[in-house]
C-alpha positions, -999 to 999 in steps of 0.1 A, spaced: 513 -315 101 508 -279 105 502 -256 75 510 -221 97 546 -230 105 579 -234 81 600 -250 104 579 -276 118 574 -301 93 612 -307 87 614 -333 112 594 -362 127 573 -351 159 587 -363 191 560 -373 210 585 -374 243 581 -330 242 546 -332 240 528 -312 271 501 -336 261 519 -362 279 506 -340 311 473 -363 308 496 -389 325 495 -386 360 530 -396 364 543 -363 346 516 -343 361 532 -355 396 564 -338 385 562 -321 352 600 -304 354 618 -331 339 595 -324 310 599 -288 310 636 -288 314 637 -313 282 618 -291 264 638 -257 270 668 -278 268 657 -292 237 635 -274 217 629 -237 235 603 -230 212 585 -262 202 561 -269 173 538 -296 193 515 -312 169 494 -330 191 483 -295 207 485 -278 172 504 -249 193 540 -237 198 555 -244 232 577 -219 249 596 -228 276 627 -199 283 621 -175 306 627 -146 284 609 -161 253 580 -166 279 580 -127 285 577 -119 246 550 -140 244 532 -129 277 542 -92 264 534 -90 226 508 -118 217 475 -116 216 450 -132 245 419 -126 222 414 -164 221 381 -175 233 358 -188 200 329 -168 196 297 -184 203 287 -188 163 324 -208 162 312 -229 188 279 -237 168 299 -243 138 323 -269 158 292 -288 167 294 -284 205 266 -256 204 257 -267 242 287 -249 253 278 -216 237 267 -202 273 303 -211 283 318 -190 254 295 -161 260 306 -156 295 342 -161 285 345 -137 255 330 -107 284 361 -116 308 391 -95 310 416 -126 304 408 -130 270 412 -97 258 434 -71 246 437 -34 246 415 -11 246 388 -35 255 409 -50 282 425 -24 291 388 -5 298 377 -35 319 408 -38 337 408 -2 351 369 -6 363 379 -42 379 409 -28 400 392 0 417 379 -30 442 423 -40 448 434 -7 456 464 -10 479 445 4 508 417 -17 504 441 -49 502 455 -38 535 428 -31 552 416 -67 547 446 -85 567 429 -82 599 403 -101 586 426 -127 569 442 -135 598 408 -138 619 395 -167 594 431 -183 591 434 -185 626 394 -195 630 400 -222 604 432 -238 627 413 -236 655 388 -261 645 416 -288 640 447 -281 666 432 -303 690 429 -332 667 468 -337 659 461 -338 620 440 -325 594 433 -326 553 452 -293 548 434 -284 511 397 -290 524 399 -283 560 423 -248 555 437 -243 518 402 -246 499 381 -224 527 403 -196 537 402 -177 500 369 -188 493 355 -171 524 382 -143 516 366 -140 483 332 -140 492 333 -113 515 354 -92 490 330 -95 464 300 -86 489 281 -118 492 270 -137 518 304 -157 536 284 -187 541 280 -192 504 315 -198 501 316 -236 494 291 -233 469 312 -204 454 343 -225 456 326 -256 436 317 -232 410 353 -219 409 366 -256 407 344 -263 379 351 -235 358 385 -236 361 389 -267 341 379 -245 311 408 -221 318 432 -253 328 430 -278 302 437 -286 268 409 -313 258 372 -308 260 358 -331 283 325 -342 272 322 -360 302 326 -331 327 311 -303 301 277 -305 316 288 -302 351 308 -274 339 276 -255 321 252 -260 349 274 -240 366 281 -215 347 243 -216 344 239 -212 385 265 -187 388 251 -164 364 218 -164 383 235 -159 416 249 -130 406 222 -117 386 205 -120 423 236 -101 436 234 -75 414 197 -70 422 202 -70 462 232 -47 458 203 -23 439 182 -23 470 208 -25 496 243 -17 488 272 -35 503 310 -27 499 327 -54 477 338 -62 440 300 -63 428 294 -34 439 324 -15 429 319 -32 396 281 -15 393 297 19 399 328 22 390 332 46 357 360 54 336 362 84 308 323 81 311 319 46 306 305 18 328 301 -20 331 271 -39 315 257 -66 337 267 -91 315 302 -75 318 299 -73 357 289 -110 363 315 -123 337 346 -105 353 331 -113 389 334 -148 378 370 -150 367 378 -126 395 368 -153 421 376 -183 403 408 -163 398 411 -157 435 400 -189 445 420 -213 426 455 -201 426 456 -191 462 444 -225 470 473 -238 449 499 -217 463 491 -230 500 486 -265 491 520 -266 468 536 -245 491 534 -264 521 538 -296 503 574 -282 488 581 -269 526 575 -305 543 598 -318 510 624 -296 525 627 -299 560 654 -273 563 634 -248 543 608 -255 568 626 -251 600 641 -218 585 610 -204 577 597 -211 611 624 -199 634 629 -166 614 592 -152 603 607 -124 590 618 -138 555 581 -149 548 579 -122 522 608 -133 499 595 -173 509 562 -169 494 578 -152 463 601 -182 462 575 -210 466 555 -190 437 583 -195 412 593 -231 424 559 -248 422 539 -222 404 503 -222 410 496 -215 373 515 -236 349 511 -220 316 488 -198 294 476 -196 259 481 -168 229 479 -158 195 508 -148 172 492 -115 160 515 -111 133 541 -130 113 574 -133 133 602 -157 146 608 -166 183 634 -184 195 647 -187 154 611 -205 145 590 -190 121 557 -179 136 527 -175 115 500 -150 123 473 -170 140 493 -195 153 487 -206 189 514 -200 213 516 -217 248 542 -196 271 548 -225 303 557 -198 328 567 -226 352 594 -235 331 606 -201 324 607 -203 368 630 -229 364 654 -216 337 693 -212 348 695 -188 323 675 -162 347 675 -181 380 708 -194 398 708 -229 404 668 -229 397 661 -263 409 668 -254 445 644 -243 471 658 -209 482 639 -189 504 659 -158 505 662 -158 468 673 -124 459 659 -108 424 632 -131 423 608 -119 396 591 -149 388 564 -154 359 540 -171 388 515 -139 383 520 -131 343 537 -103 329 526 -69 314 491 -56 304 477 -92 319 494 -93 353 472 -106 378 458 -74 395 449 -101 424 486 -107 429 486 -84 464 461 -103 479 472 -136 471 505 -128 487 490 -114 514 471 -145 519 499 -168 514 518 -149 539 495 -149 565 486 -187 560 523 -200 559 530 -176 589 504 -190 612 504 -225 602 544 -227 614 534 -208 643 501 -229 654 511 -265 642 543 -277 659 561 -307 644 542 -305 613 548 -335 591 534 -351 560 517 -381 567 521 -413 544 500 -411 512 498 -409 475 495 -377 461 471 -372 439 472 -338 414 442 -323 403 433 -333 367 438 -296 357 469 -294 336 474 -254 335 465 -248 375 486 -265 395 472 -282 426 465 -312 448 435 -328 455 442 -339 494 473 -332 519 471 -351 551 492 -336 577 502 -346 612 514 -318 639 513 -317 679 478 -316 692 475 -280 712 
């Protein structure tokens, strides 16, 4: 039982309502019935298996994202005390990432990092992203089939991200591999000893890579995020090298993992809804609301954790200061109190203010870039790959409980 809860101890825990069930591949393949049960049965639920409150209603998720603390990463000394000191280098990086900070530290870092994501800069990347998209599809157009994740959804944002960072685009496969490893630290509940060594190695390799990139930028400046972080200044303050590296890593991971999942999840959704696919193919002008609906319907980022900053109440439950609280954005995005007929895909849905990119101070500042990549990707796929269909296959979802994405997606189409 949890000493920091008042109402949780009065009833026996129901394992059927635990988010830990996402460890079951069958539940991970379709988590929405679990989310619905939580939202309808106990929308602010104490999960004793995760030692956290699980929040599934749209309005309550906004409260958590807006008012609760993001400063939840154990300090390196706490890692040592837990007997897992080998992971201290990972914690050292994460504690310097804005994702795990509150104001004023978060505000300072966000201002400095946002200089690389101005609307003008993002719009200036449109032709470049379109060119990458076309070239990736040129490679498969004559074959009549492709594995969508490896051939397209993974390399597209990886190449875009390399260019955005200001590092050689030929390094994109290495960057993608590192991102997938680091994303395990962001998306999973459990500490996986079998994977910890690989994640640690990736963090060490990324750190060395970006240290070398900074030295190269000092010698020969090149436009991109790294150069922006090296030169950005707000109120006379600049970033330390450790802060530059840590926030380059989290921006790189966020920019790749969520966009890969948006493309893979979104295309699977369209293929499972042929009428919607035909609607978008026949009317490309609806691409912007269509991408918003795909983000809502099958959110790449499913949940995130926060810490209660003080004693309070949420959904009629007493939440004690310091309690872990998980906002399940994917559940909020299917809340019928906010979205009419939420389990139906509606590519022209109005008033679609979903939670896929978070909310408030921690709203993803890379969202405009992800949206543009998604819009270009779906429009070009449907234009260039006629008679697109899903191959017979067993779909396997990545073992990442928070960042939802497919391991592979095999499709066929009429060869050029």
